[in-house]
C-alpha positions as CSV (number, residue, x, y, z in Angstrom):
1,M,0.2,0.1,-0.3
2,S,1.7,3.2,-1.3
3,L,2.5,6.1,1.0
4,A,0.0,8.4,-0.8
5,R,-2.6,6.1,-0.3
6,R,-2.4,5.6,3.4
7,A,-2.4,9.3,4.1
8,L,-5.2,9.5,2.0
9,A,-6.9,7.1,4.6
10,A,-5.4,8.8,7.5
11,L,-6.8,12.0,6.3
12,A,-10.1,10.5,5.3
13,S,-10.6,9.1,9.3
14,F,-10.6,12.7,10.7
15,L,-13.5,14.1,8.4
16,P,-15.5,13.3,10.9
17,T,-14.0,15.1,13.5
18,I,-13.6,17.8,11.0
19,A,-17.4,18.2,10.6
20,I,-18.2,18.6,13.6
21,A,-16.0,21.1,14.7
22,V,-16.3,23.0,11.3
23,T,-20.6,22.8,11.6
24,Y,-20.2,23.7,15.3
25,L,-18.4,27.1,14.2
26,L,-21.6,27.6,11.5
27,W,-24.4,26.9,13.7
28,K,-23.4,28.1,17.3
29,D,-24.7,31.5,17.0
30,G,-28.2,29.8,16.0
31,L,-28.1,27.0,18.1
32,G,-28.6,28.1,21.9
33,S,-27.4,26.4,24.8
34,Q,-29.8,23.2,24.2
35,V,-30.6,20.7,21.4
36,A,-33.0,18.4,20.7
37,F,-31.9,15.3,22.1
38,H,-35.0,12.6,22.6
39,W,-38.0,11.9,20.2
40,D,-41.4,10.7,21.2
41,A,-42.4,7.7,18.9
42,R,-44.3,10.2,16.5
43,G,-40.7,12.0,16.3
44,R,-41.6,15.1,18.3
45,V,-39.3,16.4,20.9
46,D,-39.5,15.5,24.3
47,G,-36.0,16.2,26.1
48,V,-33.5,18.3,25.5
49,T,-29.6,18.6,26.4
50,E,-26.7,21.0,26.5
51,T,-25.1,21.8,23.5
52,G,-21.6,21.9,24.6
53,G,-22.3,18.6,26.2
54,V,-23.2,16.9,22.9
55,F,-20.6,18.7,21.3
56,G,-17.8,17.7,23.3
57,L,-18.7,14.1,23.5
58,A,-19.1,13.7,20.0
59,L,-15.7,15.4,19.4
60,G,-13.8,13.0,21.7
61,I,-15.3,10.2,20.0
62,A,-14.6,10.8,16.8
63,A,-11.1,12.7,17.5
64,G,-10.3,9.3,19.7
65,A,-11.6,6.8,16.6
66,G,-10.0,9.0,13.8
67,A,-6.4,9.3,15.7
68,I,-6.5,5.5,16.6
69,A,-7.4,4.9,12.7
70,A,-5.0,7.2,11.4
71,I,-1.6,5.8,13.2
72,V,-2.4,2.2,12.1
73,V,-3.1,2.9,8.5
74,L,0.1,5.2,8.7
75,L,2.2,2.3,10.4
76,K,4.1,-0.2,7.8
77,P,4.3,-3.4,10.1
78,P,0.2,-3.8,10.6
79,S,-1.3,-6.5,7.8
80,L,-3.8,-4.9,5.3
81,R,-6.6,-7.1,6.9
82,T,-5.5,-5.5,10.0
83,K,-5.5,-1.9,8.6
84,R,-8.8,-3.0,7.1
85,D,-10.6,-4.0,10.3
86,V,-9.4,-1.1,12.2
87,L,-10.3,1.1,10.0
88,T,-14.2,-0.3,9.8
89,W,-14.6,0.0,13.6
90,A,-12.6,3.3,14.1
91,G,-15.3,4.2,11.2
92,F,-18.0,3.0,13.0
93,F,-17.4,4.8,16.4
94,A,-16.4,8.1,14.2
95,G,-19.8,7.9,12.4
96,I,-21.1,7.4,15.8
97,G,-19.5,10.5,16.8
98,M,-20.5,12.5,13.9
99,A,-24.4,11.3,14.3
100,L,-24.3,12.6,17.8
101,W,-23.7,15.9,16.8
102,L,-25.5,16.6,13.5
103,V,-28.3,15.2,14.1
104,P,-29.4,17.0,17.5
105,A,-27.6,20.1,16.1
106,G,-28.7,19.8,12.8
107,L,-32.3,19.5,13.4
108,T,-32.2,22.3,16.1
109,Y,-30.3,24.3,13.7
110,T,-32.8,23.7,11.0
111,A,-35.8,24.3,12.8
112,G,-35.2,27.6,14.9
113,S,-34.9,26.2,18.5
114,A,-34.7,22.7,20.4
115,Q,-38.3,22.6,20.8
116,D,-39.1,22.8,17.0
117,A,-36.6,20.3,16.3
118,E,-38.7,17.3,14.3
119,L,-36.8,13.9,13.7
120,N,-38.7,12.9,10.4
121,G,-36.3,11.5,7.6
122,W,-33.4,12.3,9.9
123,L,-33.0,8.9,10.6
124,I,-31.8,8.3,7.3
125,L,-28.7,10.4,8.0
126,L,-28.3,8.8,11.0
127,A,-28.2,5.5,9.4
128,A,-25.6,6.2,6.4
129,L,-23.0,8.1,9.0
130,L,-22.8,4.5,11.0
131,L,-22.0,3.0,7.9
132,Y,-18.6,5.4,7.8
133,G,-16.4,2.4,8.6
134,V,-17.5,0.6,5.4
135,L,-15.9,3.2,3.4
136,L,-12.8,3.9,5.0
137,R,-12.1,-0.2,4.5
138,T,-12.6,0.8,0.8
139,M,-9.9,2.4,1.2
140,V,-7.1,0.4,1.8
141,P,-6.8,-2.9,-1.0
142,S,-7.4,-6.5,0.8
143,T,-4.0,-7.7,-1.1
144,E,-1.1,-6.6,-2.1
145,Q,0.0,-6.1,-6.2
146,H,3.2,-8.0,-6.5
147,E,5.0,-8.2,-9.9
148,A,7.2,-11.2,-10.4
149,A,10.6,-10.2,-11.0
150,E,11.6,-13.5,-12.2
151,E,9.1,-16.1,-13.9
152,S,11.3,-18.6,-11.9
153,S,9.4,-17.6,-8.4
154,A,6.0,-18.1,-9.4
155,R,4.8,-20.8,-7.3
156,T,2.1,-23.8,-8.8
157,I,-0.3,-25.6,-6.3
158,T,-1.6,-28.7,-7.7
159,P,-4.2,-30.0,-6.7
160,V,-6.7,-28.1,-6.5
161,W,-8.5,-27.9,-3.3
162,A,-11.9,-26.9,-1.9
163,A,-13.9,-27.2,1.2
164,T,-16.6,-25.3,3.3
165,V,-16.7,-25.7,6.8
166,Y,-19.3,-24.8,9.2
167,S,-19.2,-23.7,13.0
168,P,-22.0,-25.5,14.9
169,Q,-20.4,-22.9,18.0
170,I,-20.8,-20.1,16.3
171,G,-24.2,-20.7,15.4
172,V,-25.1,-21.3,18.6
173,A,-23.5,-18.1,19.6
174,F,-25.5,-16.4,17.1
175,A,-28.6,-18.2,18.3
176,I,-28.0,-17.0,21.9
177,F,-27.0,-13.8,20.8
178,L,-30.4,-13.2,18.4
179,V,-32.2,-13.9,21.7
180,A,-30.1,-11.3,23.9
181,G,-30.5,-8.4,21.3
182,T,-34.3,-8.8,20.9
183,A,-34.3,-8.7,25.0
184,G,-32.2,-5.7,24.8
185,L,-34.1,-3.5,21.7
186,V,-37.2,-4.6,23.7
187,A,-35.5,-3.2,27.3
188,A,-34.5,-0.3,25.4
189,Q,-37.9,0.8,24.1
190,E,-37.9,3.6,26.6
191,S,-34.8,5.2,25.4
192,S,-34.3,8.1,22.8
193,V,-34.9,7.9,19.3
194,I,-31.2,7.8,18.6
195,V,-30.5,5.5,21.7
196,R,-32.6,2.9,20.0
197,T,-31.0,3.7,16.6
198,L,-27.5,3.6,18.0
199,I,-28.3,0.1,20.1
200,G,-30.1,-1.7,16.9
201,A,-27.1,-0.4,14.5
202,V,-24.4,-1.9,17.0
203,L,-26.6,-5.5,17.1
204,A,-26.6,-5.1,13.4
205,V,-23.3,-5.1,13.0
206,A,-22.8,-8.2,15.5
207,A,-25.2,-10.1,13.7
208,V,-23.2,-9.5,10.4
209,A,-20.0,-10.8,11.7
210,L,-21.5,-14.0,13.4
211,V,-23.7,-14.8,9.9
212,A,-20.6,-14.3,8.1
213,F,-18.6,-16.3,10.3
214,I,-20.7,-19.4,10.6
215,G,-19.2,-21.0,7.7
216,I,-16.7,-20.5,5.7
217,D,-14.9,-21.5,1.9
218,V,-11.4,-22.6,2.2
219,R,-9.7,-22.8,-1.6
220,V,-6.2,-23.6,-2.5
221,D,-5.5,-23.3,-6.3
222,Q,-2.8,-21.7,-8.7
223,R,-3.6,-18.4,-7.5
224,G,-2.8,-19.4,-3.8
225,L,-4.6,-19.7,-0.9
226,Q,-8.7,-17.9,-0.7
227,I,-10.5,-17.8,2.9
228,R,-13.9,-16.4,3.0
229,S,-17.5,-16.1,4.4
230,A,-19.8,-18.9,2.6
231,L,-22.7,-17.4,3.4
232,L,-22.2,-13.6,2.6
233,R,-18.9,-14.2,-0.1
234,F,-16.8,-12.2,2.6
235,P,-13.0,-12.6,2.3
236,F,-11.5,-13.1,5.1
237,K,-8.0,-14.1,3.9
238,Q,-5.9,-14.6,0.6
239,V,-2.4,-15.4,0.4
240,P,-0.7,-15.3,-3.3
241,A,0.9,-18.5,-4.6
242,D,4.2,-16.6,-4.5
243,N,4.0,-16.1,-0.6
244,L,3.1,-19.5,0.2
245,G,5.4,-21.9,2.0
246,D,4.8,-25.5,2.6
247,I,1.1,-27.0,3.1
248,R,0.3,-30.0,5.5
249,T,-2.6,-31.4,7.8
250,T,-2.2,-30.8,11.3
251,T,-4.1,-31.2,14.7
252,V,-4.6,-28.2,17.1
253,Q,-6.6,-27.5,20.0
254,P,-8.8,-24.2,20.8
255,S,-6.7,-23.7,23.8
256,D,-3.4,-23.5,21.5
257,W,-4.4,-19.9,20.0
258,G,-6.4,-18.7,22.7
259,G,-10.0,-20.4,21.9
260,W,-12.7,-20.0,19.1
261,G,-12.7,-17.5,16.2
262,I,-10.3,-15.8,14.6
263,R,-7.0,-15.5,16.0
264,K,-3.6,-13.9,15.1
265,R,-0.4,-13.9,16.7
266,S,3.3,-13.1,15.6
267,G,2.4,-12.6,11.8
268,S,0.4,-15.8,12.0
269,T,-4.0,-16.3,11.6
270,A,-6.2,-19.3,12.5
271,F,-9.4,-20.2,11.9
272,I,-10.3,-22.1,14.4
273,V,-14.4,-22.9,13.6
274,N,-14.7,-27.0,13.5
275,G,-12.9,-29.5,15.2
276,H,-8.9,-30.4,16.2
277,H,-7.9,-31.8,12.4
278,A,-6.4,-28.5,10.5
279,V,-5.0,-27.2,7.3
280,S,-2.1,-25.1,7.8
281,A,0.1,-23.0,5.0
282,S,3.4,-21.6,6.1
283,L,4.4,-17.9,4.7
284,R,7.4,-17.2,2.6
285,N,7.3,-13.7,4.7
286,G,6.7,-15.3,8.2
287,G,4.0,-16.9,10.2
288,E,1.4,-19.5,8.8
289,V,-2.3,-19.4,7.9
290,L,-4.2,-22.5,9.5
291,V,-8.0,-23.7,9.2
292,T,-9.3,-26.4,11.0
293,I,-11.4,-28.6,9.1
294,P,-13.4,-31.7,9.9
295,E,-11.2,-35.1,9.2
296,Q,-13.7,-36.5,6.6
297,K,-12.8,-33.1,4.5
298,L,-9.1,-33.3,4.8
299,P,-7.2,-33.0,1.6
300,R,-6.2,-36.3,0.6
301,E,-3.3,-35.0,-1.6
302,L,-2.0,-31.2,-1.2
303,S,1.3,-30.4,-2.5
304,A,3.1,-27.1,-3.1
305,R,6.2,-27.1,-5.1
306,A,8.1,-24.3,-7.1
């Protein structure tokens, strides 16, 4: 990833902070000491809060998230995968910061007073701001583009092997989460529209993450190793063929990697999703990629040669 692209992503990480600061300077004379912050089921104001308090909270959340994202994306050592994940979550929280300020302040400024600020279609803006992390994520490529200096450096992996692995543990976790999340939304019915929307957004993001990880597709072919969500087709890990070393089968315990899920340590990534058998691929630049596979789906013959 080029320095220019990293710098652009770092700048984009601070755009929510800049938006909050600029709109505050533009709107402060027309806002007064209070902004609308709570609406009833009909979208009418039934609660207000201090303008300065909302501004400070929103600016702090956006600036903190933006700083974390900018630092990670500007550094060289973190992998592209790590950069993309950090930008996604940092952007999500930066979007929350924007939502906390732009929606109450914008409504109040437009209406002329906190008591007259009607929610109406501003919920669409609220939902859109929470997707800011998705925009930041697209600014980091999923894989580095390398051109082989010599034809002899290309790798051929034979034969083609692929498997789909489902995780009953993740499925159970999703069912529990669904019940708990529904109960949480019911309990939050007396909260403000913004709070309910934020809770719903967090639950939605978590639900998508669980669904994406219930099943994974693993494939080894001439292009290298690809691991992605079986249900959402979302890529988890891609290793070009010229970075693959030995590929072998092995056995692992979830405790070896700290439990179930996607685990990372010292340049290695493990997808601990099902059983104790696994396919492990060493990487030429250090570390390994490991995926647990049910014994009956393990490759009978999988080799890598230069």
